[in-house]
C-alpha positions in Angstrom: 81.0 108.6 104.1 80.0 110.7 107.2 79.4 107.5 109.2 82.8 106.2 108.2 84.4 109.5 109.3 82.7 109.3 112.6 83.9 105.6 113.0 87.5 106.8 112.6 87.0 109.8 114.8 87.2 112.3 111.9 83.8 113.9 112.4 84.9 117.5 112.7 85.6 120.0 109.9 89.3 120.3 110.7 90.9 116.9 111.0 94.5 117.9 111.4 97.0 120.7 110.8 97.2 120.1 107.1 94.2 117.7 106.5 90.8 119.1 105.9 87.5 117.3 106.0 87.5 116.9 102.2 90.9 115.1 102.3 89.6 112.8 105.0 86.4 112.0 103.0 88.5 111.1 100.0 90.8 108.9 102.1 87.9 107.1 103.7 86.1 106.7 100.4 89.1 105.1 98.7 90.2 103.2 101.9 89.5 99.7 100.5 90.8 100.5 97.0 93.0 97.9 95.2 95.9 100.3 94.8 98.5 97.5 95.0 97.2 96.0 91.7 97.7 99.2 89.8 101.1 99.7 91.4 102.1 96.1 90.3 101.0 96.8 86.7 102.8 100.2 86.5 105.9 98.8 88.2 106.0 95.9 85.8 105.8 98.3 82.8 108.6 100.4 84.3 110.8 97.4 84.9 110.2 96.2 81.4 111.2 99.6 80.0 114.3 99.7 82.2 115.4 96.4 80.8 114.9 97.7 77.3 117.1 100.7 78.1 119.8 98.7 79.7 120.1 95.9 77.1 119.5 98.2 74.1 117.7 95.4 72.3 114.2 96.8 71.9 112.7 100.2 71.4 111.5 101.7 74.6 108.1 103.5 75.0 108.2 106.8 73.2 107.3 109.6 75.7 104.4 109.0 78.2 102.7 105.9 79.4 99.3 106.3 81.2 97.5 103.5 82.9 93.8 103.7 83.8 93.3 101.5 86.8 89.5 101.7 86.7 89.2 100.4 83.1 92.5 98.4 83.3 93.8 99.9 80.0 97.1 101.6 79.3 98.2 103.9 76.5 101.3 105.5 75.2 101.0 109.2 74.3 103.5 111.5 72.6 103.3 115.0 74.2 
């Protein structure tokens, strides 16, 4: 990670006014992450639930839906 920070010119301890080195390290560490795939899954679930609410044909998810992008599993939890 330090080499990647130096590559992007973020080698100091203070990167910007609000961004600290720890934030920059996290951003560089997850720079090549496949976030769009997780967003597509969660967006698809949200769209499906919106259709359920609008058409009033099916029972929507009860309470909270959590998707784990690392393991590619989702679950519904009642809080």
